[in-house]
C-alpha positions as CSV (number, residue, x, y, z in Angstrom):
1,X,-117.7,3.5,1.7
2,X,-115.0,4.4,4.4
3,X,-116.0,2.0,7.5
4,X,-116.4,-1.1,4.9
5,X,-113.1,-0.9,3.2
6,X,-111.0,0.0,6.3
7,X,-109.9,-3.1,7.3
8,X,-109.4,-4.3,3.5
9,X,-106.3,-2.2,2.2
10,X,-103.1,-0.8,4.0
11,X,-103.7,3.3,2.8
12,X,-107.1,5.4,1.7
13,X,-106.2,8.1,-0.7
14,X,-109.4,10.3,-0.6
15,X,-109.7,12.1,-3.4
16,X,-111.6,15.8,-2.8
17,X,-113.3,16.9,-6.1
18,X,-115.0,19.7,-3.8
19,X,-117.8,17.2,-2.1
20,X,-115.8,17.3,1.4
21,X,-116.3,20.6,3.2
22,X,-118.9,19.8,5.6
23,X,-117.4,16.0,5.9
24,X,-116.2,14.5,8.8
25,X,-113.5,11.7,8.7
26,X,-114.4,9.1,11.8
27,X,-111.7,9.2,14.5
28,X,-111.1,5.3,14.2
29,X,-110.0,5.5,10.4
30,X,-108.1,9.1,10.6
31,X,-105.0,7.6,10.3
32,X,-104.7,5.7,7.0
33,X,-106.7,8.2,5.5
34,X,-104.7,10.9,3.0
35,X,-106.7,13.3,1.6
36,X,-105.8,14.6,-2.3
37,X,-107.0,17.8,-3.1
38,X,-108.0,18.5,-6.8
39,X,-108.8,22.5,-6.9
40,X,-111.4,22.2,-8.8
41,X,-113.9,19.1,-9.7
42,X,-111.9,17.2,-11.6
43,X,-114.9,14.3,-12.3
44,X,-114.6,10.9,-11.5
45,X,-111.7,10.3,-14.2
46,X,-109.7,12.8,-13.4
47,X,-110.1,12.1,-9.6
48,X,-109.3,8.4,-10.1
49,X,-106.1,9.5,-11.8
50,X,-105.0,12.1,-9.5
51,X,-105.4,9.1,-6.5
52,X,-103.4,6.7,-8.7
53,X,-100.8,8.8,-9.3
54,X,-100.4,9.5,-5.6
55,X,-100.8,5.3,-5.1
56,X,-97.7,5.1,-7.3
57,X,-95.2,7.2,-5.2
58,X,-95.8,5.4,-2.6
59,X,-95.2,1.9,-3.9
60,X,-98.5,0.6,-3.8
61,X,-98.7,-2.5,-5.8
62,X,-102.5,-2.1,-6.3
63,X,-105.4,0.4,-6.3
64,X,-108.9,-0.1,-5.5
65,X,-111.0,2.4,-6.9
66,X,-114.4,3.2,-5.6
67,X,-117.0,5.7,-5.9
68,X,-118.3,7.5,-2.6
69,X,-121.7,5.6,-2.5
70,X,-120.5,2.2,-2.8
71,X,-120.0,-0.6,0.0
72,X,-118.1,-3.3,0.0
73,X,-118.5,-6.9,1.3
74,X,-115.9,-8.0,4.1
75,X,-114.1,-10.2,2.0
76,X,-114.2,-8.1,-1.2
77,X,-110.3,-7.1,-1.4
78,X,-109.3,-10.7,-0.9
79,X,-111.4,-12.5,-3.4
80,X,-110.7,-10.1,-6.2
81,X,-106.5,-10.3,-5.1
82,X,-107.2,-14.1,-4.7
83,X,-108.8,-14.1,-8.4
84,X,-106.1,-11.4,-9.8
85,X,-103.4,-14.3,-8.7
86,X,-105.0,-17.4,-10.1
87,X,-105.1,-15.7,-13.4
88,X,-101.8,-14.6,-13.4
89,X,-100.2,-17.9,-12.3
90,X,-102.5,-19.4,-15.7
91,X,-100.3,-16.9,-17.5
92,X,-103.7,-14.8,-18.3
93,X,-102.9,-10.7,-18.8
94,X,-105.1,-9.3,-16.6
95,X,-106.4,-5.7,-16.9
96,X,-108.9,-5.9,-13.6
97,X,-110.8,-7.4,-11.8
98,X,-114.2,-6.4,-10.3
99,X,-116.8,-7.5,-7.8
100,X,-120.7,-8.4,-8.5
101,X,-122.2,-5.9,-7.7
102,X,-125.9,-5.4,-6.1
103,X,-127.5,-2.0,-6.5
104,X,-128.6,-0.8,-3.2
105,X,-131.9,0.7,-4.0
106,X,-133.7,-2.7,-5.6
107,X,-131.8,-5.5,-4.2
108,X,-130.9,-6.4,-7.6
109,X,-127.6,-8.2,-9.4
110,X,-125.9,-6.7,-12.1
111,X,-124.6,-8.4,-14.8
112,X,-121.3,-8.7,-15.9
113,X,-120.9,-7.3,-19.8
114,X,-119.5,-9.5,-22.8
115,X,-119.4,-7.6,-26.4
116,X,-119.9,-10.0,-28.7
117,X,-120.0,-8.5,-32.3
118,X,-123.5,-7.6,-32.5
119,X,-124.5,-9.1,-29.2
120,X,-124.5,-7.7,-25.9
121,X,-123.8,-10.6,-23.2
122,X,-125.0,-10.3,-19.9
123,X,-123.5,-12.7,-17.4
124,X,-125.0,-13.4,-13.9
125,X,-124.0,-15.7,-11.2
126,X,-127.3,-18.0,-12.5
127,X,-125.6,-18.8,-16.0
128,X,-124.0,-22.0,-16.0
129,X,-121.1,-22.9,-17.0
130,X,-119.0,-20.4,-15.2
131,X,-115.4,-21.0,-15.2
132,X,-113.7,-21.5,-11.6
133,X,-110.7,-20.8,-9.9
134,X,-108.3,-23.5,-8.1
135,X,-110.7,-22.1,-4.8
136,X,-113.9,-22.7,-6.5
137,X,-114.7,-18.7,-6.5
138,X,-116.8,-18.4,-9.8
139,X,-115.5,-15.8,-12.2
140,X,-116.3,-14.7,-15.9
141,X,-114.1,-12.8,-18.4
142,X,-116.1,-9.9,-19.8
143,X,-115.0,-6.2,-21.8
144,X,-115.3,-4.0,-18.5
145,X,-116.0,-3.8,-15.0
146,X,-117.6,-1.1,-13.5
147,X,-115.2,1.9,-12.1
148,X,-115.8,1.2,-8.5
149,X,-114.5,-1.8,-6.8
150,X,-112.0,-2.1,-9.4
151,X,-109.0,-3.9,-8.5
152,X,-106.3,-3.0,-11.0
153,X,-102.0,-3.5,-10.2
154,X,-99.5,-1.1,-11.2
155,X,-98.1,-2.8,-14.4
156,X,-101.8,-3.2,-16.1
157,X,-102.3,0.5,-14.7
158,X,-99.1,1.5,-16.4
159,X,-98.7,-0.7,-19.4
160,X,-102.7,0.5,-20.6
161,X,-102.4,4.0,-19.2
162,X,-104.9,6.4,-17.3
163,X,-108.4,6.6,-18.0
164,X,-109.0,9.6,-20.2
165,X,-110.3,12.8,-18.3
166,X,-112.0,13.9,-20.7
167,X,-114.5,11.9,-20.4
168,X,-115.0,13.6,-17.5
169,X,-117.8,11.1,-16.2
170,X,-119.5,8.1,-17.6
171,X,-117.8,5.8,-20.0
172,X,-114.6,6.3,-18.7
173,X,-114.8,2.5,-17.2
174,X,-116.0,1.1,-20.8
175,X,-113.2,3.1,-22.8
176,X,-110.7,1.6,-20.0
177,X,-111.8,-1.5,-20.8
178,X,-112.0,-1.5,-24.5
179,X,-108.6,0.6,-24.2
180,X,-106.8,-2.2,-22.5
181,X,-108.0,-5.0,-25.2
182,X,-105.8,-3.3,-28.0
183,X,-102.9,-3.9,-25.7
184,X,-104.0,-7.9,-24.9
185,X,-105.3,-7.6,-22.1
186,X,-108.6,-8.9,-20.3
187,X,-110.8,-7.6,-17.8
188,X,-112.7,-9.8,-15.4
189,X,-115.4,-10.3,-13.1
190,X,-115.9,-12.0,-9.8
191,X,-118.9,-13.6,-9.0
192,X,-117.4,-14.4,-4.8
193,X,-116.3,-10.2,-4.7
194,X,-119.6,-8.8,-3.7
195,X,-120.0,-4.6,-3.8
196,X,-123.1,-3.0,-3.2
197,X,-123.9,0.5,-5.5
198,X,-126.9,3.1,-6.3
199,X,-126.7,3.0,-10.2
200,X,-129.1,6.3,-11.1
201,X,-131.3,8.7,-9.2
202,X,-134.3,5.8,-9.8
203,X,-135.0,2.4,-11.2
204,X,-137.6,2.3,-14.2
205,X,-139.1,-1.1,-14.7
206,X,-140.0,-1.1,-18.8
207,X,-141.0,-4.3,-20.6
208,X,-139.1,-6.5,-17.9
209,X,-136.0,-4.3,-17.7
210,X,-135.1,-2.2,-15.5
211,X,-133.5,1.3,-16.4
212,X,-131.5,3.9,-14.4
213,X,-133.3,6.9,-14.9
214,X,-130.3,9.9,-14.2
215,X,-130.3,14.1,-14.3
216,X,-129.9,15.8,-17.7
217,X,-126.5,16.4,-16.6
218,X,-125.6,13.0,-16.3
219,X,-127.6,12.1,-19.3
220,X,-125.8,14.5,-21.2
221,X,-122.5,13.1,-20.8
222,X,-123.9,9.7,-21.2
223,X,-124.5,10.3,-24.6
224,X,-121.8,12.5,-25.4
225,X,-119.2,10.3,-24.1
226,X,-121.2,7.3,-26.0
227,X,-120.6,9.4,-29.6
228,X,-117.2,10.1,-29.0
229,X,-116.3,6.6,-28.1
230,X,-118.0,5.4,-30.8
231,X,-115.2,7.5,-33.3
232,X,-112.5,5.8,-31.6
233,X,-110.5,2.9,-34.3
234,X,-110.1,0.8,-31.1
235,X,-113.9,0.0,-30.5
236,X,-114.8,-2.8,-32.5
237,X,-117.5,-2.4,-35.2
238,X,-120.3,-4.5,-33.5
239,X,-119.7,-2.4,-30.4
240,X,-119.8,0.8,-32.2
241,X,-123.0,-0.5,-33.8
242,X,-124.6,-1.5,-30.8
243,X,-124.1,2.0,-29.0
244,X,-125.3,3.8,-31.1
245,X,-128.2,2.5,-32.4
246,X,-129.5,2.3,-28.9
247,X,-129.5,6.2,-28.6
248,X,-132.6,7.3,-30.6
249,X,-134.7,4.6,-28.4
250,X,-132.6,5.8,-24.8
251,X,-133.5,9.8,-25.8
252,X,-136.8,9.2,-25.5
253,X,-137.4,6.7,-22.5
254,X,-135.4,9.3,-20.6
255,X,-137.2,12.5,-22.1
256,X,-140.8,10.4,-21.8
257,X,-140.3,9.3,-18.4
258,X,-139.1,11.9,-16.6
259,X,-140.6,14.9,-14.8
260,X,-138.5,17.3,-16.8
261,X,-138.6,16.0,-20.2
262,X,-137.8,19.3,-22.2
263,X,-134.6,19.4,-20.2
264,X,-133.9,15.9,-20.5
265,X,-134.4,16.5,-24.5
266,X,-132.2,18.9,-24.9
267,X,-129.4,17.9,-22.8
268,X,-128.8,14.3,-24.7
269,X,-129.3,16.2,-28.0
270,X,-126.6,18.5,-26.7
271,X,-124.5,15.8,-25.7
272,X,-124.3,14.2,-29.2
273,X,-123.3,17.3,-30.6
274,X,-120.5,17.8,-28.5
275,X,-119.2,14.1,-29.0
276,X,-119.5,14.9,-32.5
277,X,-117.3,17.8,-32.4
278,X,-115.0,16.4,-29.8
279,X,-116.4,19.3,-26.9
280,X,-115.0,16.8,-23.6
281,X,-114.4,17.6,-20.3
282,X,-116.7,19.7,-17.9
283,X,-120.0,20.5,-18.8
284,X,-119.7,24.5,-19.5
285,X,-122.7,26.3,-19.3
């Protein structure tokens, strides 16, 4: 991740959520990196907020959010900036621009997501009639982009607000994207900006669909945060229904195809319960 982004940004803020104890920063990029110690694991949401606060203190114009397992194409940032510039020149209110990412485990691209009432539309590079920018870059409006690879301007971040750190992990990008829409902003995905990323611990093929399987703890966060998000008044009714109606089949699939089905089942049910009662933040045993 560090090597792929080194020549594309001016400064790198590396947030230590507790995983850098045995990590040595390569000498070739040490001068560009500032390590920020979180003192405890803040999750992705809290870690992003901590890094962004430092970026704004350093008068950065934009932040590029990245997880540790992402790898950026060599022109990714250039393409994201180019698309944002084009959109703003056309009077669009841009919340975030994000790259088209390819899953490292199976080399398959992941679509951008657009909520349309009860329908979730998955938008791929091969879709017809995609809009193009002035330099022929293909893009699409979408409801959100995944956190890693998100390019966000200081103005957009300050207007929309920080990510909700109570989510800790999972749905932070979805929540922020849906919240941005209530303030008149639009999220955009670039098909020319590419990123390689790992989703899930393993991939399952079921009825022609690729399903990412995670640990019981990760599924706890996913179910809890989904329930919590569905309760928020800024979430459209169709989106709320779509998320909640899928919890039951997900619970069956994730437990049935897991090597530890009982633990998976317990974690997901506990997640639903904690989401209902607003027990947010890091998981407490």
